[in-house]
DRENDREN-410972 format. One record per atom (N, C-alpha, C): residue number from 1; residue in three letters; x, y, z. Coordinates in nm, 2 decimals. Layout:
N
num	residu	xx	yy	zz
NUM	ALA	X	Y	Z
...
# end
This chain:
102
num	residu	xx	yy	zz
1	ARG	0.09	-0.10	-0.02
1	ARG	0.00	0.01	0.01
1	ARG	0.06	0.12	0.00
2	ILE	0.20	0.11	0.06
2	ILE	0.29	0.24	0.09
2	ILE	0.31	0.27	-0.07
3	LEU	0.39	0.15	-0.15
3	LEU	0.39	0.21	-0.29
3	LEU	0.30	0.25	-0.38
4	VAL	0.19	0.24	-0.38
4	VAL	0.09	0.27	-0.43
4	VAL	0.06	0.42	-0.40
5	SER	0.04	0.46	-0.27
5	SER	0.04	0.57	-0.22
5	SER	0.18	0.67	-0.27
6	ALA	0.30	0.61	-0.27
6	ALA	0.40	0.67	-0.31
6	ALA	0.38	0.72	-0.48
7	ALA	0.35	0.59	-0.53
7	ALA	0.34	0.61	-0.70
7	ALA	0.23	0.75	-0.72
8	GLU	0.11	0.76	-0.67
8	GLU	0.03	0.85	-0.67
8	GLU	0.05	0.99	-0.65
9	LEU	0.17	1.00	-0.49
9	LEU	0.20	1.13	-0.49
9	LEU	0.32	1.18	-0.59
10	PHE	0.40	1.08	-0.61
10	PHE	0.49	1.10	-0.73
10	PHE	0.45	1.13	-0.86
11	GLN	0.30	1.08	-0.87
11	GLN	0.25	1.14	-1.03
11	GLN	0.18	1.29	-1.00
12	SER	0.11	1.30	-0.91
12	SER	0.09	1.45	-0.90
12	SER	0.18	1.52	-0.84
13	LEU	0.30	1.50	-0.86
13	LEU	0.40	1.60	-0.83
13	LEU	0.53	1.59	-0.99
14	GLU	0.47	1.50	-1.07
14	GLU	0.51	1.49	-1.20
14	GLU	0.67	1.45	-1.20
15	LEU	0.70	1.38	-1.06
15	LEU	0.83	1.27	-1.06
15	LEU	0.82	1.15	-1.13
16	TRP	0.82	1.18	-1.27
16	TRP	0.79	1.05	-1.34
16	TRP	0.86	0.93	-1.35
17	ASP	1.03	0.97	-1.30
17	ASP	1.12	0.86	-1.30
17	ASP	1.07	0.79	-1.15
18	ASP	1.04	0.83	-1.04
18	ASP	0.98	0.76	-0.94
18	ASP	0.87	0.70	-0.94
19	VAL	0.77	0.74	-1.03
19	VAL	0.66	0.67	-1.06
19	VAL	0.69	0.54	-1.13
20	VAL	0.77	0.54	-1.23
20	VAL	0.82	0.43	-1.26
20	VAL	0.88	0.36	-1.18
21	ASP	0.98	0.40	-1.11
21	ASP	1.04	0.30	-0.99
21	ASP	0.93	0.25	-0.92
22	CYS	0.82	0.31	-0.87
22	CYS	0.73	0.25	-0.80
22	CYS	0.63	0.12	-0.86
23	TYR	0.63	0.17	-0.98
23	TYR	0.55	0.06	-1.05
23	TYR	0.62	-0.05	-1.07
24	THR	0.74	-0.05	-1.09
24	THR	0.85	-0.17	-1.15
24	THR	0.86	-0.23	-0.98
25	GLN	0.85	-0.17	-0.87
25	GLN	0.88	-0.23	-0.74
25	GLN	0.75	-0.33	-0.70
26	MET	0.61	-0.26	-0.79
26	MET	0.51	-0.34	-0.76
26	MET	0.49	-0.43	-0.87
27	GLY	0.56	-0.45	-0.95
27	GLY	0.51	-0.57	-1.03
27	GLY	0.45	-0.51	-1.14
28	LYS	0.45	-0.37	-1.16
28	LYS	0.34	-0.35	-1.27
28	LYS	0.43	-0.27	-1.39
29	ARG	0.52	-0.41	-1.44
29	ARG	0.57	-0.34	-1.56
29	ARG	0.53	-0.27	-1.67
30	LYS	0.41	-0.32	-1.71
30	LYS	0.33	-0.28	-1.81
30	LYS	0.31	-0.13	-1.80
31	GLU	0.27	-0.09	-1.64
31	GLU	0.24	0.04	-1.66
31	GLU	0.37	0.15	-1.66
32	ALA	0.46	0.07	-1.55
32	ALA	0.61	0.17	-1.58
32	ALA	0.64	0.18	-1.73
33	ARG	0.64	0.08	-1.82
33	ARG	0.70	0.09	-1.95
33	ARG	0.61	0.18	-2.02
34	GLY	0.50	0.19	-1.98
34	GLY	0.36	0.30	-2.03
34	GLY	0.43	0.43	-2.01
35	VAL	0.45	0.46	-1.90
35	VAL	0.49	0.59	-1.84
35	VAL	0.62	0.62	-1.89
36	LEU	0.71	0.53	-1.93
36	LEU	0.84	0.59	-1.99
36	LEU	0.82	0.61	-2.11
37	GLU	0.73	0.53	-2.21
37	GLU	0.71	0.56	-2.32
37	GLU	0.63	0.68	-2.36
38	GLU	0.51	0.74	-2.31
38	GLU	0.49	0.87	-2.30
38	GLU	0.58	0.98	-2.27
39	ARG	0.65	0.94	-2.14
39	ARG	0.77	1.06	-2.14
39	ARG	0.87	1.10	-2.27
40	LEU	0.88	0.97	-2.30
40	LEU	1.01	0.98	-2.43
40	LEU	0.94	1.03	-2.53
41	LYS	0.81	1.05	-2.57
41	LYS	0.75	1.12	-2.66
41	LYS	0.74	1.28	-2.62
42	LYS	0.74	1.30	-2.50
42	LYS	0.71	1.41	-2.46
42	LYS	0.83	1.53	-2.45
43	VAL	0.94	1.47	-2.41
43	VAL	1.08	1.55	-2.34
43	VAL	1.20	1.48	-2.38
44	ALA	1.28	1.54	-2.37
44	ALA	1.44	1.47	-2.44
44	ALA	1.49	1.35	-2.35
45	PRO	1.52	1.25	-2.40
45	PRO	1.53	1.14	-2.29
45	PRO	1.68	1.17	-2.20
46	THR	1.68	1.11	-2.09
46	THR	1.78	1.11	-2.01
46	THR	1.84	0.94	-2.02
47	PRO	1.97	0.94	-1.95
47	PRO	2.01	0.83	-1.94
47	PRO	1.93	0.71	-1.85
48	ARG	1.87	0.78	-1.72
48	ARG	1.79	0.70	-1.65
48	ARG	1.66	0.64	-1.67
49	MET	1.59	0.70	-1.79
49	MET	1.48	0.70	-1.88
49	MET	1.53	0.56	-1.95
50	TYR	1.64	0.56	-2.03
50	TYR	1.69	0.44	-2.10
50	TYR	1.72	0.34	-2.04
51	THR	1.80	0.36	-1.91
51	THR	1.84	0.23	-1.83
51	THR	1.71	0.19	-1.77
52	ALA	1.58	0.25	-1.73
52	ALA	1.46	0.19	-1.68
52	ALA	1.40	0.10	-1.81
53	MET	1.42	0.16	-1.91
53	MET	1.35	0.09	-2.03
53	MET	1.41	-0.02	-2.05
54	GLY	1.54	-0.03	-2.04
54	GLY	1.65	-0.14	-2.05
54	GLY	1.57	-0.26	-1.95
55	ASP	1.55	-0.19	-1.82
55	ASP	1.52	-0.30	-1.69
55	ASP	1.37	-0.36	-1.74
56	LEU	1.29	-0.32	-1.82
56	LEU	1.18	-0.33	-1.86
56	LEU	1.18	-0.40	-1.98
57	THR	1.25	-0.41	-2.01
57	THR	1.26	-0.49	-2.18
57	THR	1.34	-0.64	-2.16
58	GLU	1.31	-0.74	-2.26
58	GLU	1.39	-0.86	-2.26
58	GLU	1.47	-0.85	-2.36
59	LEU	1.56	-0.95	-2.36
59	LEU	1.68	-0.95	-2.44
59	LEU	1.60	-0.97	-2.57
60	PRO	1.71	-0.95	-2.67
60	PRO	1.84	-0.86	-2.69
60	PRO	1.80	-0.71	-2.69
61	GLU	1.67	-0.69	-2.70
61	GLU	1.64	-0.50	-2.71
61	GLU	1.71	-0.40	-2.59
62	CYS	1.70	-0.49	-2.46
62	CYS	1.75	-0.42	-2.37
62	CYS	1.87	-0.37	-2.37
63	GLU	1.98	-0.43	-2.44
63	GLU	2.11	-0.39	-2.46
63	GLU	2.11	-0.26	-2.54
64	ALA	2.02	-0.26	-2.61
64	ALA	2.01	-0.12	-2.73
64	ALA	1.97	0.00	-2.62
65	HIS	1.86	-0.01	-2.53
65	HIS	1.83	0.06	-2.44
65	HIS	1.97	0.15	-2.32
66	TYR	2.03	0.00	-2.28
66	TYR	2.16	0.06	-2.21
66	TYR	2.26	0.09	-2.28
67	GLU	2.26	0.07	-2.42
67	GLU	2.36	0.12	-2.48
67	GLU	2.33	0.27	-2.53
68	LYS	2.22	0.31	-2.53
68	LYS	2.15	0.45	-2.58
68	LYS	2.18	0.54	-2.43
69	ALA	2.16	0.46	-2.32
69	ALA	2.15	0.51	-2.19
69	ALA	2.31	0.60	-2.18
70	TRP	2.43	0.50	-2.20
70	TRP	2.54	0.51	-2.18
70	TRP	2.59	0.61	-2.29
71	GLU	2.55	0.62	-2.42
71	GLU	2.57	0.70	-2.49
71	GLU	2.53	0.85	-2.48
72	LEU	2.41	0.90	-2.43
72	LEU	2.34	0.96	-2.39
72	LEU	2.41	1.07	-2.26
73	SER	2.47	0.98	-2.18
73	SER	2.55	1.01	-2.05
73	SER	2.69	1.06	-2.11
74	LYS	2.72	1.03	-2.23
74	LYS	2.85	1.05	-2.23
74	LYS	2.96	0.98	-2.16
75	GLY	2.91	0.84	-2.12
75	GLY	3.01	0.75	-2.07
75	GLY	2.99	0.80	-1.93
76	ARG	2.92	0.84	-1.87
76	ARG	2.91	0.88	-1.72
76	ARG	2.81	0.84	-1.62
77	TYR	2.71	0.76	-1.67
77	TYR	2.58	0.70	-1.63
77	TYR	2.63	0.55	-1.59
78	ALA	2.71	0.52	-1.49
78	ALA	2.76	0.41	-1.44
78	ALA	2.65	0.31	-1.46
79	ARG	2.54	0.30	-1.40
79	ARG	2.44	0.21	-1.38
79	ARG	2.40	0.14	-1.52
80	ALA	2.41	0.21	-1.65
80	ALA	2.41	0.14	-1.78
80	ALA	2.50	0.07	-1.81
81	LYS	2.61	0.11	-1.80
81	LYS	2.75	0.01	-1.82
81	LYS	2.72	-0.12	-1.72
82	VAL	2.71	-0.10	-1.59
82	VAL	2.68	-0.20	-1.52
82	VAL	2.56	-0.29	-1.56
83	GLN	2.47	-0.27	-1.60
83	GLN	2.35	-0.31	-1.65
83	GLN	2.41	-0.43	-1.77
84	LEU	2.48	-0.33	-1.85
84	LEU	2.53	-0.40	-1.97
84	LEU	2.64	-0.55	-1.93
85	GLY	2.69	-0.49	-1.82
85	GLY	2.81	-0.61	-1.79
85	GLY	2.72	-0.71	-1.74
86	ARG	2.61	-0.68	-1.67
86	ARG	2.55	-0.78	-1.58
86	ARG	2.48	-0.88	-1.70
87	ARG	2.38	-0.82	-1.80
87	ARG	2.34	-0.89	-1.90
87	ARG	2.47	-0.99	-1.98
88	ALA	2.58	-0.91	-2.01
88	ALA	2.68	-1.01	-2.09
88	ALA	2.71	-1.13	-1.97
89	PHE	2.72	-1.09	-1.87
89	PHE	2.79	-1.20	-1.78
89	PHE	2.68	-1.31	-1.76
90	ASN	2.53	-1.26	-1.75
90	ASN	2.42	-1.39	-1.74
90	ASN	2.44	-1.46	-1.87
91	ASP	2.50	-1.39	-1.96
91	ASP	2.48	-1.49	-2.12
91	ASP	2.61	-1.56	-2.12
92	ASN	2.68	-1.52	-2.02
92	ASN	2.80	-1.61	-2.05
92	ASN	2.91	-1.55	-2.14
93	ARG	2.91	-1.43	-2.14
93	ARG	2.98	-1.34	-2.27
93	ARG	3.07	-1.27	-2.17
94	LEU	3.17	-1.35	-2.12
94	LEU	3.25	-1.32	-2.01
94	LEU	3.38	-1.19	-2.06
95	GLU	3.37	-1.22	-2.17
95	GLU	3.51	-1.09	-2.23
95	GLU	3.42	-0.97	-2.24
96	ASP	3.27	-0.99	-2.27
96	ASP	3.20	-0.84	-2.31
96	ASP	3.18	-0.81	-2.16
97	ALA	3.16	-0.90	-2.08
97	ALA	3.12	-0.83	-1.92
97	ALA	3.26	-0.76	-1.87
98	GLU	3.36	-0.82	-1.89
98	GLU	3.49	-0.76	-1.84
98	GLU	3.50	-0.65	-1.89
99	GLY	3.45	-0.62	-2.01
99	GLY	3.50	-0.47	-2.09
99	GLY	3.40	-0.39	-2.04
100	HIS	3.29	-0.44	-2.02
100	HIS	3.19	-0.30	-1.92
100	HIS	3.21	-0.30	-1.78
101	LEU	3.26	-0.39	-1.71
101	LEU	3.26	-0.39	-1.54
101	LEU	3.42	-0.35	-1.51
102	ALA	3.49	-0.34	-1.61
102	ALA	3.65	-0.33	-1.58
102	ALA	3.65	-0.18	-1.55
# end
């Protein structure tokens, strides 16, 4: 119930990244993705938005979202790079994982 209240509060304050986080934690992945898709149509994309989209997307498409986040951040948004490394590691692409995580 706390997450529902938080999501409603964040929505009223237009804190969309936080709304996405709440929906994701509640298991409402479809709603979270919908919020992201709407925001991507209306505002300039951010690394956080693309990383969240990657978290909500299955392979292999998710990696494109993480790459976009890394590109938008000009190599500064570490979470995108960590997620790329984690996906590579989980796919047993160890050299790729090392490249992302080193």
